[in-house]
C-alpha positions in Angstrom: -49.9 179.4 -12.9 -50.1 179.9 -9.1 -48.0 178.0 -6.7 -49.7 175.0 -5.2 -47.4 173.1 -2.8 -50.0 170.5 -1.8 -50.9 169.6 -5.4 -47.1 169.6 -6.4 -46.4 167.3 -3.6 -49.3 165.1 -4.4 -48.1 164.9 -8.1 -44.7 163.9 -7.0 -46.0 161.2 -4.8 -48.2 159.8 -7.5 -45.5 160.0 -10.1 -42.9 158.1 -7.9 -45.5 155.5 -6.7 -46.8 154.8 -10.2 -43.3 154.6 -11.7 -42.4 151.9 -9.1 -45.6 149.9 -9.9 -44.9 150.1 -13.5 -41.5 148.6 -13.1 -42.9 145.8 -10.9 -45.5 144.7 -13.5 -43.1 145.0 -16.4 -45.1 147.7 -18.1 -42.8 147.8 -21.2 -43.6 144.2 -22.1 -47.4 144.8 -21.6 -47.2 147.9 -23.8 -45.4 146.0 -26.5 -47.9 143.1 -26.3 -50.7 145.6 -26.6 -49.3 147.0 -29.8 -49.0 143.5 -31.3 -52.7 142.8 -30.3 -53.6 146.0 -32.1 -51.8 144.9 -35.3 -52.9 141.2 -35.4 -56.5 140.7 -34.0 -57.2 144.4 -34.3 -57.9 145.1 -30.6 -55.8 145.4 -27.5 -57.2 145.1 -23.9 -55.2 145.6 -20.7 -56.9 145.5 -17.3 -55.8 147.1 -14.0 -56.1 145.1 -10.8 -55.8 146.3 -7.2 -54.3 143.8 -4.8 -54.4 144.1 -1.0 -52.7 142.1 1.5 -53.5 142.5 5.3 -52.3 141.0 8.6 -55.2 139.4 10.3 -55.8 138.9 14.0 -56.7 135.7 15.8 -60.4 136.2 14.8 -59.5 136.5 11.1 -60.2 140.2 10.9 -57.7 142.5 9.2 -55.5 144.2 11.7 -53.3 146.3 9.5 -52.4 146.7 5.8 -49.3 144.7 4.9 -49.0 145.4 1.2 -50.8 147.3 -1.5 -50.1 146.9 -5.2 -51.6 147.8 -8.7 -50.8 145.5 -11.6 -51.5 145.6 -15.3 -52.6 142.3 -16.9 -52.9 141.7 -20.6 -56.3 140.2 -21.8 -56.2 137.8 -24.7 -58.3 138.9 -27.7 -60.7 136.0 -27.3 -61.1 136.4 -23.5 -62.9 139.8 -23.7 -66.5 140.5 -24.3 -68.5 143.8 -24.2 -72.0 145.1 -24.4 -73.3 146.3 -27.7 -72.5 150.0 -28.4 -71.5 152.2 -31.2 -69.2 154.1 -29.0 -67.3 153.2 -25.8 -69.6 155.5 -23.8 -72.6 153.3 -24.8 -71.0 150.2 -23.5 -72.7 149.2 -20.3 -70.7 146.1 -19.3 -67.4 144.3 -20.1 -66.5 140.7 -19.3 -63.2 138.8 -18.9 -62.9 135.0 -19.1 -61.0 133.0 -16.5 -59.8 129.5 -16.6 -59.7 128.2 -13.1 -58.6 124.9 -11.4 -60.8 123.2 -8.9 -59.0 124.6 -5.9 -59.1 128.0 -7.3 -62.9 127.7 -7.8 -63.3 126.6 -4.1 -61.1 129.4 -2.9 -62.9 132.1 -4.9 -66.6 130.9 -4.5 -66.6 128.7 -1.5 -66.7 124.9 -1.2 -70.4 124.5 -2.0 -70.3 126.4 -5.3 -66.7 125.6 -6.2 -67.3 121.9 -6.1 -70.6 122.2 -8.1 -69.0 124.1 -11.0 -68.1 121.9 -14.0 -64.7 121.8 -15.4 -65.8 122.4 -19.0 -62.5 123.4 -20.6 -60.5 120.5 -21.8 -56.8 121.1 -22.9 -55.6 120.3 -26.3 -53.6 117.1 -26.8 -50.3 118.9 -27.5 -50.5 120.7 -24.1 -50.9 117.5 -22.1 -47.8 115.2 -21.4 -48.1 111.7 -22.7 -48.2 110.0 -19.4 -50.4 112.6 -17.6 -54.1 112.2 -16.8 -56.0 114.7 -19.0 -58.5 115.3 -16.2 -55.8 117.0 -14.2 -55.5 119.6 -16.9 -59.2 120.6 -17.1 -60.3 124.0 -16.1 -63.6 125.7 -15.3 -64.7 128.5 -17.5 -65.9 131.5 -15.5 -66.7 135.1 -16.7 -66.1 138.2 -14.6 -68.7 140.8 -15.7 -68.4 144.4 -14.7 -71.8 146.1 -14.9 -71.4 149.8 -15.0 -75.2 150.6 -14.7 -75.5 148.7 -11.4 -71.8 149.3 -10.4 -71.2 145.7 -9.4 -69.1 142.8 -10.5 -70.9 139.5 -11.4 -69.2 136.1 -11.7 -71.1 133.5 -13.9 -70.4 130.1 -15.4 -72.1 129.4 -18.8 -72.6 125.7 -17.9 -74.0 126.4 -14.4 -77.2 128.5 -14.7 -78.7 128.1 -11.2 -77.4 131.5 -10.0 -74.4 133.7 -10.4 -71.3 132.3 -8.8 -70.8 135.6 -6.9 -71.9 139.2 -6.9 -69.6 141.9 -5.6 -70.1 145.6 -5.2 -67.8 148.1 -6.8 -64.7 148.2 -4.7 -62.5 150.5 -6.8 -64.9 153.5 -7.2 -63.3 154.6 -10.4 -64.8 157.6 -12.2 -65.3 155.6 -15.3 -66.1 152.4 -13.3 -64.3 150.0 -15.7 -60.8 148.9 -14.7 -59.7 149.1 -18.4 -59.6 152.2 -20.7 -61.2 152.4 -24.1 -59.7 149.5 -26.1 -56.9 150.1 -28.5 -58.4 149.5 -32.0 -56.3 149.2 -35.2 -59.1 150.9 -37.2 -61.3 153.4 -35.4 -64.9 153.7 -36.7 -67.5 156.2 -35.5 -70.4 153.8 -35.6 -68.9 150.6 -34.2 -66.5 149.1 -31.6 -65.9 145.9 -33.5 -62.3 145.2 -34.0 -61.0 145.3 -37.6 -57.5 144.2 -38.2 -55.3 146.1 -40.6 -55.0 143.1 -42.8 -58.5 143.8 -44.2 -57.2 146.9 -45.7 -54.9 145.1 -48.1 -56.5 141.7 -48.1 -57.1 141.6 -51.8 -53.5 142.6 -52.5 -52.2 140.0 -50.1 -54.2 137.2 -51.8 -52.9 138.3 -55.2 -49.5 138.4 -53.8 -50.0 134.8 -52.6 -51.3 133.7 -56.0 -48.2 135.3 -57.8 -45.8 133.6 -55.3 -47.4 130.2 -55.9 -46.9 130.6 -59.7 -43.3 131.6 -59.2 -42.7 128.5 -57.1 -44.3 126.3 -59.7 -42.2 127.8 -62.5 -39.1 127.5 -60.5 -39.7 123.8 -59.9 -40.3 123.3 -63.5 -37.1 124.9 -64.7 -34.9 121.9 -65.1 -32.4 121.0 -67.8 -34.0 118.1 -69.7 -33.5 116.7 -73.2 -33.5 113.8 -75.7 -30.2 112.2 -76.8 -29.4 109.7 -79.6 -29.1 106.3 -78.1 -26.2 105.3 -80.4 -24.0 107.7 -78.4 -23.7 106.2 -74.9 -21.4 109.0 -73.6 -24.4 111.3 -73.3 -25.5 109.6 -70.0 -21.9 110.1 -68.6 -22.0 113.7 -69.5 -25.2 114.4 -67.8 -23.9 112.9 -64.5 -20.4 114.3 -64.7 -19.0 116.9 -62.2 -18.0 120.5 -63.1 -15.0 120.8 -65.3 -15.1 117.2 -66.2 -14.4 115.8 -69.7 -15.9 112.6 -71.0 -13.8 110.8 -73.6 -15.5 109.6 -76.8 -15.0 105.9 -77.0 -17.8 104.7 -79.2 -17.5 104.9 -83.0 -20.8 106.9 -83.2 -19.5 109.6 -80.9 -16.2 109.8 -82.7 -17.9 110.1 -86.0 -20.3 112.8 -84.7 -17.3 114.8 -83.4 -15.4 114.4 -86.6 -18.3 115.6 -88.7 -19.3 118.5 -86.4 -22.9 117.2 -86.0 -22.8 116.4 -82.3 -25.5 119.0 -81.6 -27.9 117.3 -84.0 -27.9 114.2 -81.9 -29.2 116.1 -78.7 -32.5 118.1 -78.2 -32.9 120.2 -75.1 -36.2 121.3 -73.5 -36.6 125.0 -74.2 -36.5 127.3 -71.0 -36.6 130.7 -72.6 -40.4 131.0 -72.4 -40.5 130.0 -68.7 -37.7 132.3 -67.8 -39.4 135.3 -69.4 -42.6 134.5 -67.7 -40.7 134.2 -64.3 -39.2 137.6 -64.8 -42.6 139.2 -65.4 -43.9 137.5 -62.4 -41.2 138.9 -60.2 -41.9 142.4 -61.5 -45.6 141.9 -60.8 -44.8 140.7 -57.2 -42.7 143.8 -56.5 -45.5 146.1 -57.8 -48.0 144.3 -55.5 -45.7 144.6 -52.5 -45.3 148.4 -53.2 -49.0 148.8 -53.3 -49.3 147.1 -49.9 -46.5 149.4 -48.5 -48.5 152.4 -49.8 -51.7 151.2 -48.2 -50.3 150.5 -44.7 -47.9 153.5 -44.8 -44.6 151.6 -44.6 -42.3 153.5 -46.8 -38.7 152.7 -48.1 -37.1 154.6 -45.3 -39.0 152.8 -42.6 -38.3 149.5 -44.2 -34.6 150.3 -44.4 -34.6 150.3 -48.2 -32.7 153.3 -49.6 -31.5 154.1 -53.0 -27.8 155.0 -52.9 -28.3 157.5 -55.7 -30.9 159.5 -53.7 -29.8 162.8 -52.2 -30.1 163.6 -48.5 -33.1 165.9 -49.0 -35.1 163.1 -50.8 -34.4 160.6 -48.0 -35.4 163.0 -45.3 -38.6 163.9 -47.2 -39.5 160.2 -47.5 -38.8 159.6 -43.8 -40.9 162.5 -42.8 -43.8 161.3 -45.0 -43.6 157.8 -43.6 -43.6 159.2 -40.0 -46.6 161.3 -40.6 -48.5 158.3 -41.9 -47.9 156.5 -38.6 -48.6 159.6 -36.4 -52.2 158.7 -35.9 -51.4 155.2 -34.8 -48.6 156.5 -32.5 -50.8 159.0 -30.9 -53.6 156.4 -30.3 -51.0 154.1 -28.6 -49.8 157.0 -26.5 -53.5 157.8 -25.5 -54.0 154.2 -24.5 -50.9 154.0 -22.3 -51.7 157.4 -20.7 -55.3 156.2 -19.9 -53.8 153.0 -18.3 -51.5 155.1 -16.1 -54.3 157.4 -15.2 -56.4 154.5 -13.9 -53.4 153.3 -11.9 -52.9 156.7 -10.5 -56.6 157.0 -9.6 -56.4 153.7 -7.7 -53.3 154.7 -5.8 -54.7 158.0 -4.9 -58.0 156.6 -3.7 -57.0 153.4 -1.9 -53.3 153.5 -0.9 -52.5 154.1 2.8 -50.5 157.2 3.5 -47.8 155.2 5.1 -47.6 153.1 1.9 -47.4 156.1 -0.2 -44.6 157.7 1.8 -42.7 154.5 1.9 -42.9 153.9 -1.8 -42.3 157.4 -3.0 -39.7 158.4 -0.4 -41.5 161.7 0.3 -42.2 162.0 4.1 -44.8 164.5 5.4 -45.7 165.7 8.8 -49.2 165.9 10.1 -50.9 169.2 10.7 -50.5 168.8 14.4 -46.8 169.0 14.1 -47.0 172.1 12.0 -49.3 173.7 14.6 -46.9 172.8 17.4 -44.0 174.4 15.6 -46.0 177.5 14.9 -47.0 177.8 18.6 -43.4 177.4 19.7 -42.4 180.2 17.5 -45.2 182.5 18.8 -44.2 181.7 22.4 -40.5 182.5 21.8 -39.1 185.1 24.2 -37.9 188.2 22.3 -34.2 188.5 22.1 -33.5 184.8 22.4 -32.4 182.7 19.4 -35.1 180.3 18.0 -34.8 176.7 19.0 -32.6 174.6 16.7 -34.6 171.8 15.2 -33.0 168.7 13.6 -32.6 169.0 9.7 -35.1 166.2 9.2 -37.8 168.0 11.1 -37.0 171.3 9.4 -37.5 169.5 6.0 -40.8 168.1 7.2 -42.1 171.5 8.3 -41.2 173.1 5.0 -43.4 170.6 3.1 -47.2 170.9 3.2 -49.1 169.0 5.9 -50.0 165.4 5.3 -53.7 166.1 5.5 -53.6 168.7 2.8 -51.7 166.3 0.4 -54.1 163.4 1.1 -57.0 165.7 0.7 -55.9 166.4 -2.8 -55.4 162.7 -3.6 -58.6 161.5 -2.1 -60.9 164.0 -3.7 -61.9 163.4 -7.3 -62.6 167.1 -7.9 -59.5 168.4 -6.3 -57.2 165.7 -8.0 -58.8 166.2 -11.4 -58.4 170.0 -11.4 -55.1 170.3 -9.6 -53.2 167.2 -10.8 -52.8 166.0 -14.3 -51.4 162.8 -15.4 -49.5 162.8 -18.8 -46.9 160.5 -20.3 -44.3 161.1 -23.0 -42.5 157.9 -22.6 -44.0 156.4 -25.8 -43.0 159.3 -28.0 -40.6 158.2 -30.6 -38.2 160.9 -31.9 -35.1 161.3 -34.0 -32.1 161.2 -31.7 -30.1 163.5 -33.9 -33.0 165.9 -34.1 -33.5 165.9 -30.4 -29.8 166.8 -29.8 -30.1 169.6 -32.4 -33.2 170.9 -30.7 -31.4 170.9 -27.2 -28.5 172.8 -28.7 -30.8 175.3 -30.4 -32.6 175.8 -27.1 -29.4 176.4 -25.1 -28.1 178.8 -27.8 -31.4 180.6 -28.0 -31.4 180.9 -24.2 -28.0 182.6 -24.1 -29.0 185.0 -26.9 -32.4 185.8 -25.3 -31.1 186.7 -21.9 -28.0 188.5 -23.3 -30.3 190.8 -25.1 -33.0 191.0 -22.4 -30.7 191.5 -19.3 -29.9 195.1 -20.0 -33.6 195.8 -20.7 -34.7 194.3 -17.3 -31.9 196.1 -15.5 -33.3 199.3 -17.1 -36.7 198.8 -15.6 -38.5 196.3 -17.8 -40.7 193.9 -15.7 -38.7 190.8 -15.0 -41.9 188.8 -14.7 -42.9 189.6 -18.2 -39.4 188.7 -19.5 -39.5 185.4 -17.5 -43.0 184.7 -18.7 -42.0 185.1 -22.3 -39.0 182.9 -22.0 -41.0 180.2 -20.0 -43.8 180.0 -22.7 -41.1 179.4 -25.3 -39.1 176.9 -23.2 -42.2 174.8 -22.4 -42.5 173.8 -26.0 -39.5 171.6 -25.4 -40.3 168.5 -23.5 -37.8 168.5 -20.7 -40.0 167.1 -17.9 -41.7 168.4 -14.8 -38.6 169.2 -12.8 -37.3 171.6 -15.4 -40.8 173.2 -15.7 -40.7 173.8 -11.9 -37.3 175.6 -12.4 -38.9 177.6 -15.1 -41.8 178.6 -12.9 -39.3 179.8 -10.2 -37.5 181.9 -12.8 -39.7 184.9 -12.3 -38.8 184.9 -8.6 -35.1 184.9 -9.3 -33.3 188.2 -8.3 -32.1 190.5 -11.1 -28.3 191.0 -10.9 -27.3 194.6 -10.3 -26.1 196.5 -13.4 -22.4 196.4 -13.8 -20.5 199.8 -14.0 -19.5 200.8 -17.5 -15.7 200.6 -17.9 -13.9 203.6 -19.3 -12.5 202.9 -22.8 -8.7 202.6 -22.9 -6.8 205.7 -24.0 -6.2 205.9 -27.7 -2.6 205.1 -28.7 -0.7 208.1 -30.0 0.2 207.8 -33.6 4.0 207.4 -34.3 4.3 210.8 -36.2 2.8 212.8 -33.2 5.1 211.3 -30.5 7.1 213.9 -28.5 10.7 213.1 -27.6 12.1 214.5 -24.3 14.9 217.0 -24.3 17.2 214.2 -22.9 16.7 212.3 -26.0 18.1 215.2 -28.0 15.0 215.8 -30.1 12.8 218.9 -30.5 9.4 219.1 -31.8 8.8 220.8 -35.2 8.2 224.5 -35.0 4.6 225.6 -34.6 3.2 222.3 -33.3 1.9 221.5 -29.8 2.1 217.9 -28.8 0.2 215.9 -26.2 2.2 215.8 -22.9 4.4 218.9 -23.8 5.6 221.2 -21.0 4.7 224.9 -20.8 8.2 225.9 -22.2 7.7 223.7 -25.2 4.3 225.3 -25.9 5.8 228.8 -25.6 8.7 228.0 -27.9 6.2 226.6 -30.5 4.1 229.7 -30.4 7.2 232.0 -30.8 8.2 229.9 -33.8 4.9 230.6 -35.4 5.2 234.4 -34.7 8.6 234.5 -36.3 7.4 232.6 -39.3 4.2 234.6 -39.9 5.2 238.0 -38.4 1.5 239.0 -37.9 1.1 238.2 -34.2 2.3 239.8 -31.0 3.6 237.6 -28.1 1.8 239.9 -25.5 -1.4 239.6 -27.4 -1.1 235.8 -27.5 -0.3 235.6 -23.8 -3.2 237.9 -22.9 
């Protein structure tokens, strides 16, 4: 992709500003609550609100912006209403319920309407202290309706039908109008937006599980040691109440006679427990089978529940873990989509409404106006040849290297430019295996070394470095390392290619021991007829003469000639 300094700077400002706002509103807790709402009532709704604080003058008119903030607020499942529609695109309005005190009603709608609105929500008895007046805890129910067709916000009270409490025009100007994304549903259906909780998928099995559990409880409560004993032996009552390892002495004549004759068992009849125990064992087996069916329906496998057979092999456990993760991939992707849409709405509000000074203060990225850039350019054009350029402070030089403030704000303020030049994504919700991530990083670094080790000589030989860097960048971007690393990868094609290193001559081969020539000082002479490396001309002539004497077929003059 082409370099776009203005869009890159705008993306950095948005990222840092939104990250700061997410920390302020405790976004992690809101995301966790949304996941719970998805699982329990079957629908999660989070709204985005824009708050503006100004410093007013003596006449009450805003003089300057004091503080701007964007917050996420969770909406309770029973405080949300929407227009009929099979898909989210067909929904024309959404509504949020508010519970307001009398002073809040007056502050929001004025004294006339605020005093006329009824306090129609009475608190529950458990929420009111014993000595407190219940009237102090009453609230007024007001609905905030966002009408997309008319692009306005209407405040109504169901028990006050004279007129709407207040009608406001659209202040946010969002592309989708609503200040909330498409709700996070537990079960998506193509023909309805009604929430369906996951419990309905295994409701029959859950009821059967409850029935089996109740029968188990009844059988356990009935498993008691009971029996009938002969009344002539009074020691039976003492035995029944005796402690462990206690012996009761036979004192009566009847007990002594029964012991002596070996017929003590005939004097006692115990209630049989074998049938109840057998039924209880079968119920336990049935309950485990029902639980396993529920786990298969909702996709919670043994590995995800932390239940592992110690006799299983590693491959079997990894296969089950992978299967369970794939069953949850759809839900995980839907949650990621919802969190991304929330952040996109926040980024759109920040880009459209935040003051440039607020953006630079929050993000820490300072930009110079276009006039300063023009002045610096004019100063360079008017420079006298031969004289050194004027030295500017480092802060000013950094400002002049960045794009002008007007260009960056133009990208942020324009819906078309922001949509096509800046993208908002999030991978904070991705759940991965830590060991697998470490292995992936290690494989990536190892592959990087191997790739450039083999590609460097080819590039030095004339292969286009842009092509080599493009191939590497396309492969490296499959690993989620963040935008900063991607910027380094984009700059890789512009990096200079190191010059080829001169080839080093191979070291001289070591002379074998049998071919070593000893000097005359060492008192050794080479064998006749051999010429060794490093021999003198006299040695060479002596060897040749030795060959002549031995063969007798050559003439010294012919050899020398």
